[in-house]
C-alpha beads as a LAMMPS data file, in Angstrom:
LAMMPS data file: protein, C-alpha beads

330 atoms
329 bonds

1 atom types
1 bond types

-500.0 500.0 xlo xhi
-500.0 500.0 ylo yhi
-500.0 500.0 zlo zhi

Masses

1 110.0

Atoms # bond

1 1 1 231.972 196.962 468.726
2 1 1 233.956 199.018 466.228
3 1 1 236.519 201.333 467.713
4 1 1 235.196 204.846 467.988
5 1 1 236.805 207.352 465.674
6 1 1 238.579 210.333 467.266
7 1 1 236.599 213.556 467.178
8 1 1 237.794 215.954 464.479
9 1 1 239.839 218.882 465.678
10 1 1 238.114 222.232 465.829
11 1 1 239.195 224.523 463.020
12 1 1 239.437 227.344 465.539
13 1 1 241.689 225.464 467.938
14 1 1 244.919 227.255 468.748
15 1 1 248.227 225.915 467.462
16 1 1 249.873 223.388 469.756
17 1 1 251.348 225.023 472.829
18 1 1 249.285 228.243 472.566
19 1 1 246.307 228.939 474.855
20 1 1 242.791 229.649 473.631
21 1 1 242.327 233.296 472.673
22 1 1 245.979 233.958 471.948
23 1 1 245.143 236.083 468.906
24 1 1 242.762 238.289 470.903
25 1 1 245.279 238.489 473.726
26 1 1 248.023 239.483 471.325
27 1 1 245.849 242.198 469.821
28 1 1 245.102 243.427 473.331
29 1 1 248.779 243.656 474.254
30 1 1 249.575 245.520 471.031
31 1 1 246.675 247.923 471.636
32 1 1 247.804 248.539 475.189
33 1 1 251.358 249.125 474.024
34 1 1 250.209 251.656 471.431
35 1 1 248.101 253.500 474.010
36 1 1 250.917 253.684 476.517
37 1 1 253.848 254.194 474.140
38 1 1 252.321 256.098 471.194
39 1 1 254.979 258.828 471.526
40 1 1 257.554 256.277 470.364
41 1 1 255.714 255.525 467.113
42 1 1 257.802 257.250 464.401
43 1 1 256.178 260.139 462.548
44 1 1 257.644 259.102 459.226
45 1 1 256.609 258.060 456.732
46 1 1 253.307 259.886 456.301
47 1 1 253.088 261.437 459.800
48 1 1 252.119 257.994 461.119
49 1 1 252.511 259.049 464.761
50 1 1 250.249 262.080 464.377
51 1 1 247.683 260.021 462.493
52 1 1 247.608 257.446 465.278
53 1 1 247.331 260.114 467.975
54 1 1 244.430 261.787 466.175
55 1 1 242.311 258.689 466.656
56 1 1 243.883 257.377 469.868
57 1 1 240.599 257.704 471.754
58 1 1 238.954 255.113 469.503
59 1 1 241.285 252.368 470.717
60 1 1 238.948 252.297 473.745
61 1 1 235.865 251.145 471.794
62 1 1 238.137 248.766 469.865
63 1 1 239.232 247.256 473.197
64 1 1 235.595 246.825 474.215
65 1 1 235.011 244.879 470.988
66 1 1 237.974 242.640 471.790
67 1 1 236.610 242.082 475.306
68 1 1 233.261 240.981 473.921
69 1 1 234.990 238.549 471.567
70 1 1 237.119 237.194 474.424
71 1 1 234.038 236.714 476.606
72 1 1 232.242 234.894 473.775
73 1 1 235.226 232.543 473.409
74 1 1 235.492 232.171 477.191
75 1 1 239.199 232.842 476.959
76 1 1 240.739 233.677 480.306
77 1 1 244.082 234.345 478.618
78 1 1 242.599 236.987 476.319
79 1 1 240.628 238.620 479.118
80 1 1 243.737 238.932 481.272
81 1 1 245.793 240.331 478.369
82 1 1 243.045 242.849 477.568
83 1 1 243.426 244.365 481.026
84 1 1 246.522 246.095 479.629
85 1 1 244.666 248.323 477.098
86 1 1 241.791 248.830 479.552
87 1 1 244.191 250.264 482.140
88 1 1 246.125 252.294 479.547
89 1 1 242.982 253.804 477.998
90 1 1 241.441 254.561 481.397
91 1 1 244.599 256.334 482.517
92 1 1 244.637 258.478 479.361
93 1 1 240.955 259.225 478.797
94 1 1 239.080 258.128 481.917
95 1 1 239.423 261.494 483.721
96 1 1 237.727 263.245 480.783
97 1 1 234.562 261.254 481.462
98 1 1 234.285 262.262 485.122
99 1 1 231.834 265.001 486.154
100 1 1 233.388 268.429 486.453
101 1 1 233.520 270.560 489.574
102 1 1 230.673 273.051 490.069
103 1 1 231.311 276.582 488.794
104 1 1 233.393 278.693 491.147
105 1 1 234.769 282.180 491.528
106 1 1 237.080 283.772 488.947
107 1 1 235.603 281.676 486.150
108 1 1 235.258 282.544 482.467
109 1 1 233.349 280.654 479.796
110 1 1 234.788 280.523 476.288
111 1 1 232.899 279.409 473.192
112 1 1 235.019 278.221 470.252
113 1 1 233.518 277.705 466.792
114 1 1 234.679 277.418 463.210
115 1 1 231.568 278.878 461.578
116 1 1 232.530 277.651 458.046
117 1 1 232.964 280.077 455.171
118 1 1 230.085 278.384 453.279
119 1 1 227.637 278.576 456.204
120 1 1 224.185 279.142 454.684
121 1 1 222.705 280.547 457.908
122 1 1 225.156 282.946 459.559
123 1 1 222.361 284.831 461.333
124 1 1 220.992 281.655 462.909
125 1 1 224.500 280.542 463.819
126 1 1 225.247 283.885 465.491
127 1 1 222.035 283.793 467.506
128 1 1 222.744 280.211 468.644
129 1 1 226.239 281.211 469.743
130 1 1 224.956 284.250 471.653
131 1 1 222.432 282.022 473.422
132 1 1 225.347 279.935 474.713
133 1 1 225.986 282.648 477.313
134 1 1 229.778 282.593 477.062
135 1 1 231.983 285.452 478.223
136 1 1 234.151 285.141 475.104
137 1 1 233.311 283.853 471.621
138 1 1 236.177 282.878 469.298
139 1 1 235.291 282.380 465.629
140 1 1 237.134 281.239 462.509
141 1 1 236.390 281.354 458.757
142 1 1 234.817 284.808 458.942
143 1 1 234.282 286.075 455.405
144 1 1 232.156 288.785 453.821
145 1 1 229.218 289.202 453.631
146 1 1 228.663 286.804 456.556
147 1 1 231.073 288.791 458.760
148 1 1 228.680 291.750 458.668
149 1 1 225.903 289.445 459.871
150 1 1 227.962 288.138 462.802
151 1 1 228.833 291.686 463.838
152 1 1 225.203 292.752 463.746
153 1 1 223.755 289.722 465.526
154 1 1 226.379 289.472 468.279
155 1 1 226.657 293.201 469.059
156 1 1 223.703 293.465 471.509
157 1 1 225.214 290.970 473.948
158 1 1 228.872 291.237 472.956
159 1 1 229.679 294.932 472.591
160 1 1 233.448 294.423 472.298
161 1 1 235.028 292.608 469.388
162 1 1 238.117 292.418 467.203
163 1 1 238.609 290.765 463.807
164 1 1 241.896 290.157 462.000
165 1 1 241.702 288.361 458.685
166 1 1 239.301 285.435 459.043
167 1 1 239.414 285.088 462.854
168 1 1 237.579 287.140 465.444
169 1 1 236.905 287.533 469.154
170 1 1 233.680 288.792 470.723
171 1 1 233.624 289.686 474.413
172 1 1 231.260 290.761 477.177
173 1 1 234.230 292.494 478.797
174 1 1 236.246 295.428 477.450
175 1 1 239.134 294.670 475.136
176 1 1 242.512 296.333 475.345
177 1 1 245.055 296.396 472.526
178 1 1 244.675 293.726 469.844
179 1 1 247.085 292.644 467.141
180 1 1 247.388 290.164 464.328
181 1 1 249.684 287.155 464.730
182 1 1 252.147 286.040 462.076
183 1 1 251.585 282.283 461.979
184 1 1 251.528 281.846 458.185
185 1 1 253.632 278.899 456.951
186 1 1 256.471 280.146 454.732
187 1 1 255.325 278.320 451.592
188 1 1 251.925 280.088 451.468
189 1 1 252.254 283.011 449.045
190 1 1 248.678 284.315 448.990
191 1 1 247.246 286.645 451.673
192 1 1 246.609 284.597 454.821
193 1 1 245.722 285.967 458.249
194 1 1 244.454 283.488 460.822
195 1 1 245.572 284.636 464.242
196 1 1 245.002 287.434 466.734
197 1 1 245.897 288.363 470.290
198 1 1 243.689 290.567 472.452
199 1 1 243.847 291.802 476.019
200 1 1 240.568 291.077 477.809
201 1 1 239.847 293.184 480.890
202 1 1 237.792 290.767 482.941
203 1 1 236.390 291.356 486.457
204 1 1 239.189 289.053 487.688
205 1 1 242.062 290.833 485.980
206 1 1 243.632 290.967 482.547
207 1 1 243.708 287.886 480.322
208 1 1 245.640 287.483 477.073
209 1 1 243.254 285.825 474.604
210 1 1 244.501 284.175 471.416
211 1 1 242.207 283.158 468.559
212 1 1 243.767 281.052 465.799
213 1 1 242.965 278.813 462.860
214 1 1 245.818 276.473 461.963
215 1 1 246.107 275.068 458.417
216 1 1 244.018 272.079 457.473
217 1 1 245.370 268.543 457.328
218 1 1 244.544 265.955 454.703
219 1 1 244.532 262.171 454.833
220 1 1 245.672 260.517 451.624
221 1 1 247.446 257.510 450.202
222 1 1 250.788 258.766 451.519
223 1 1 249.471 259.342 455.047
224 1 1 248.619 262.492 456.956
225 1 1 249.572 265.760 455.238
226 1 1 250.094 268.043 458.234
227 1 1 253.359 269.855 457.488
228 1 1 251.757 273.293 457.176
229 1 1 249.716 272.761 460.338
230 1 1 252.852 271.764 462.224
231 1 1 254.814 274.774 460.919
232 1 1 252.043 277.157 461.948
233 1 1 251.861 275.543 465.398
234 1 1 255.617 275.985 465.788
235 1 1 255.359 279.696 464.887
236 1 1 252.544 280.144 467.404
237 1 1 254.534 278.250 470.018
238 1 1 257.390 280.729 469.654
239 1 1 254.966 283.618 470.166
240 1 1 253.532 281.972 473.276
241 1 1 257.053 281.478 474.615
242 1 1 257.440 285.264 474.747
243 1 1 253.975 285.926 476.236
244 1 1 254.403 287.809 479.515
245 1 1 250.798 287.708 480.731
246 1 1 250.255 285.322 483.634
247 1 1 246.843 284.334 482.273
248 1 1 246.526 283.089 478.709
249 1 1 243.592 281.548 476.867
250 1 1 243.945 280.069 473.398
251 1 1 240.826 279.161 471.421
252 1 1 240.879 277.919 467.884
253 1 1 240.429 275.359 465.201
254 1 1 243.798 273.666 465.604
255 1 1 243.054 270.883 463.105
256 1 1 244.402 268.349 465.564
257 1 1 243.700 266.695 468.898
258 1 1 245.616 267.557 472.046
259 1 1 247.340 264.149 471.804
260 1 1 248.767 264.948 468.366
261 1 1 252.498 265.591 468.668
262 1 1 252.227 268.184 465.900
263 1 1 250.576 270.490 468.444
264 1 1 253.287 269.958 471.068
265 1 1 254.549 273.569 470.682
266 1 1 251.151 274.596 472.094
267 1 1 250.247 271.797 474.479
268 1 1 253.681 271.973 476.098
269 1 1 252.963 275.583 477.111
270 1 1 249.205 275.505 477.734
271 1 1 246.976 273.067 479.611
272 1 1 244.248 271.030 477.918
273 1 1 240.741 270.483 479.359
274 1 1 240.557 268.257 482.423
275 1 1 236.988 267.045 481.819
276 1 1 234.888 266.445 478.730
277 1 1 235.415 264.848 475.328
278 1 1 233.589 267.432 473.169
279 1 1 234.182 265.704 469.836
280 1 1 233.637 268.510 467.336
281 1 1 234.377 267.337 463.796
282 1 1 232.722 266.518 461.491
283 1 1 229.461 267.890 462.859
284 1 1 227.345 265.131 461.283
285 1 1 229.317 262.353 463.015
286 1 1 232.071 263.767 465.258
287 1 1 235.132 261.548 465.609
288 1 1 237.696 264.002 467.034
289 1 1 237.940 267.289 468.900
290 1 1 240.003 269.569 466.706
291 1 1 238.389 272.734 468.106
292 1 1 240.365 273.472 471.251
293 1 1 240.401 275.757 474.278
294 1 1 243.731 275.736 476.148
295 1 1 244.904 277.858 479.059
296 1 1 247.777 278.989 481.239
297 1 1 247.241 280.628 484.605
298 1 1 243.935 278.844 484.833
299 1 1 242.334 275.432 484.541
300 1 1 240.057 274.383 481.694
301 1 1 237.701 272.678 484.106
302 1 1 235.330 271.268 481.512
303 1 1 234.585 271.401 477.791
304 1 1 231.407 270.267 476.088
305 1 1 229.877 270.424 472.611
306 1 1 226.896 272.610 471.753
307 1 1 224.168 271.795 469.206
308 1 1 225.027 271.906 465.526
309 1 1 224.830 275.135 463.553
310 1 1 225.151 275.683 459.818
311 1 1 228.841 274.740 460.049
312 1 1 230.611 271.433 459.487
313 1 1 232.101 271.862 462.998
314 1 1 230.270 271.723 466.318
315 1 1 230.737 274.644 468.721
316 1 1 232.485 273.785 471.987
317 1 1 232.009 275.608 475.293
318 1 1 234.755 275.588 477.922
319 1 1 234.734 276.683 481.571
320 1 1 238.031 278.173 482.715
321 1 1 238.811 278.632 486.411
322 1 1 241.388 281.414 486.547
323 1 1 244.214 281.329 489.053
324 1 1 244.510 284.113 491.589
325 1 1 245.912 287.224 489.925
326 1 1 249.615 287.802 490.730
327 1 1 250.397 290.730 493.016
328 1 1 250.834 294.078 491.324
329 1 1 254.402 294.423 490.123
330 1 1 255.066 290.730 490.804

Bonds

1 1 1 2
2 1 2 3
3 1 3 4
4 1 4 5
5 1 5 6
6 1 6 7
7 1 7 8
8 1 8 9
9 1 9 10
10 1 10 11
11 1 11 12
12 1 12 13
13 1 13 14
14 1 14 15
15 1 15 16
16 1 16 17
17 1 17 18
18 1 18 19
19 1 19 20
20 1 20 21
21 1 21 22
22 1 22 23
23 1 23 24
24 1 24 25
25 1 25 26
26 1 26 27
27 1 27 28
28 1 28 29
29 1 29 30
30 1 30 31
31 1 31 32
32 1 32 33
33 1 33 34
34 1 34 35
35 1 35 36
36 1 36 37
37 1 37 38
38 1 38 39
39 1 39 40
40 1 40 41
41 1 41 42
42 1 42 43
43 1 43 44
44 1 44 45
45 1 45 46
46 1 46 47
47 1 47 48
48 1 48 49
49 1 49 50
50 1 50 51
51 1 51 52
52 1 52 53
53 1 53 54
54 1 54 55
55 1 55 56
56 1 56 57
57 1 57 58
58 1 58 59
59 1 59 60
60 1 60 61
61 1 61 62
62 1 62 63
63 1 63 64
64 1 64 65
65 1 65 66
66 1 66 67
67 1 67 68
68 1 68 69
69 1 69 70
70 1 70 71
71 1 71 72
72 1 72 73
73 1 73 74
74 1 74 75
75 1 75 76
76 1 76 77
77 1 77 78
78 1 78 79
79 1 79 80
80 1 80 81
81 1 81 82
82 1 82 83
83 1 83 84
84 1 84 85
85 1 85 86
86 1 86 87
87 1 87 88
88 1 88 89
89 1 89 90
90 1 90 91
91 1 91 92
92 1 92 93
93 1 93 94
94 1 94 95
95 1 95 96
96 1 96 97
97 1 97 98
98 1 98 99
99 1 99 100
100 1 100 101
101 1 101 102
102 1 102 103
103 1 103 104
104 1 104 105
105 1 105 106
106 1 106 107
107 1 107 108
108 1 108 109
109 1 109 110
110 1 110 111
111 1 111 112
112 1 112 113
113 1 113 114
114 1 114 115
115 1 115 116
116 1 116 117
117 1 117 118
118 1 118 119
119 1 119 120
120 1 120 121
121 1 121 122
122 1 122 123
123 1 123 124
124 1 124 125
125 1 125 126
126 1 126 127
127 1 127 128
128 1 128 129
129 1 129 130
130 1 130 131
131 1 131 132
132 1 132 133
133 1 133 134
134 1 134 135
135 1 135 136
136 1 136 137
137 1 137 138
138 1 138 139
139 1 139 140
140 1 140 141
141 1 141 142
142 1 142 143
143 1 143 144
144 1 144 145
145 1 145 146
146 1 146 147
147 1 147 148
148 1 148 149
149 1 149 150
150 1 150 151
151 1 151 152
152 1 152 153
153 1 153 154
154 1 154 155
155 1 155 156
156 1 156 157
157 1 157 158
158 1 158 159
159 1 159 160
160 1 160 161
161 1 161 162
162 1 162 163
163 1 163 164
164 1 164 165
165 1 165 166
166 1 166 167
167 1 167 168
168 1 168 169
169 1 169 170
170 1 170 171
171 1 171 172
172 1 172 173
173 1 173 174
174 1 174 175
175 1 175 176
176 1 176 177
177 1 177 178
178 1 178 179
179 1 179 180
180 1 180 181
181 1 181 182
182 1 182 183
183 1 183 184
184 1 184 185
185 1 185 186
186 1 186 187
187 1 187 188
188 1 188 189
189 1 189 190
190 1 190 191
191 1 191 192
192 1 192 193
193 1 193 194
194 1 194 195
195 1 195 196
196 1 196 197
197 1 197 198
198 1 198 199
199 1 199 200
200 1 200 201
201 1 201 202
202 1 202 203
203 1 203 204
204 1 204 205
205 1 205 206
206 1 206 207
207 1 207 208
208 1 208 209
209 1 209 210
210 1 210 211
211 1 211 212
212 1 212 213
213 1 213 214
214 1 214 215
215 1 215 216
216 1 216 217
217 1 217 218
218 1 218 219
219 1 219 220
220 1 220 221
221 1 221 222
222 1 222 223
223 1 223 224
224 1 224 225
225 1 225 226
226 1 226 227
227 1 227 228
228 1 228 229
229 1 229 230
230 1 230 231
231 1 231 232
232 1 232 233
233 1 233 234
234 1 234 235
235 1 235 236
236 1 236 237
237 1 237 238
238 1 238 239
239 1 239 240
240 1 240 241
241 1 241 242
242 1 242 243
243 1 243 244
244 1 244 245
245 1 245 246
246 1 246 247
247 1 247 248
248 1 248 249
249 1 249 250
250 1 250 251
251 1 251 252
252 1 252 253
253 1 253 254
254 1 254 255
255 1 255 256
256 1 256 257
257 1 257 258
258 1 258 259
259 1 259 260
260 1 260 261
261 1 261 262
262 1 262 263
263 1 263 264
264 1 264 265
265 1 265 266
266 1 266 267
267 1 267 268
268 1 268 269
269 1 269 270
270 1 270 271
271 1 271 272
272 1 272 273
273 1 273 274
274 1 274 275
275 1 275 276
276 1 276 277
277 1 277 278
278 1 278 279
279 1 279 280
280 1 280 281
281 1 281 282
282 1 282 283
283 1 283 284
284 1 284 285
285 1 285 286
286 1 286 287
287 1 287 288
288 1 288 289
289 1 289 290
290 1 290 291
291 1 291 292
292 1 292 293
293 1 293 294
294 1 294 295
295 1 295 296
296 1 296 297
297 1 297 298
298 1 298 299
299 1 299 300
300 1 300 301
301 1 301 302
302 1 302 303
303 1 303 304
304 1 304 305
305 1 305 306
306 1 306 307
307 1 307 308
308 1 308 309
309 1 309 310
310 1 310 311
311 1 311 312
312 1 312 313
313 1 313 314
314 1 314 315
315 1 315 316
316 1 316 317
317 1 317 318
318 1 318 319
319 1 319 320
320 1 320 321
321 1 321 322
322 1 322 323
323 1 323 324
324 1 324 325
325 1 325 326
326 1 326 327
327 1 327 328
328 1 328 329
329 1 329 330
């Protein structure tokens, strides 16, 4: 009998001394490290840290793909290593997927929407927003002649409103003094007004409402161009630092996610939603929530997207549970 020839080695066999699935396991450990330590990723060159944080949520689906590959290869090593990103992602984003608490007392609803300056159906958009039933509606990219349409269509259910530049606030409750906010980056020479502050006299006490539209960001060969957005956020952060009202709501197109360090001047002073993903941009296939509702002196209990309008953004609707009003003179 001729001696049997040794079976050929599998092309996919790991190098000597390494367990099966070591590549998948390594990818899992790197993914988990990025999720847990993304703040340590440098922001230069090309705002790499901000770019990563914009799409941090999607490391979850990527981890699921790695898990499926590890299961197909029956690699215990990879499956154990992939527990690291599973735990890290769940700690960061898991609470957003939980059901919110039922509505309670002292609660306001805020609808945030960038209506798009090229919206072909402003009347239909306005009617859809009014049907959302919010207490406050914050809008961006308001331009003539569409602005006249929004005023006309929203007036029956929202008798109080204020517009400064291309941003506006509509309210079911009376508005006190309103003013424009100077959040224009210093290198913009042309007229540019994208922020307002209004006092809203709600049944639960006064609330300072901010409506803003931060500069756009662009993704190119050199990375994420977000310098203007970051400068505008820093200017707004300084204004918020001087805000004396105990209850503050900020609604706007911030052109960034709440994980993006470029928005730290805002997210360090105001709380993000506790429940809900509400991916809002682009409307055709949303990959990120850049339309935000933040609060101080209250909890953004839940945020959710509404059906598409004629805009390239989806509207988002947030429920805000206000804290007990401070004592008079306190």
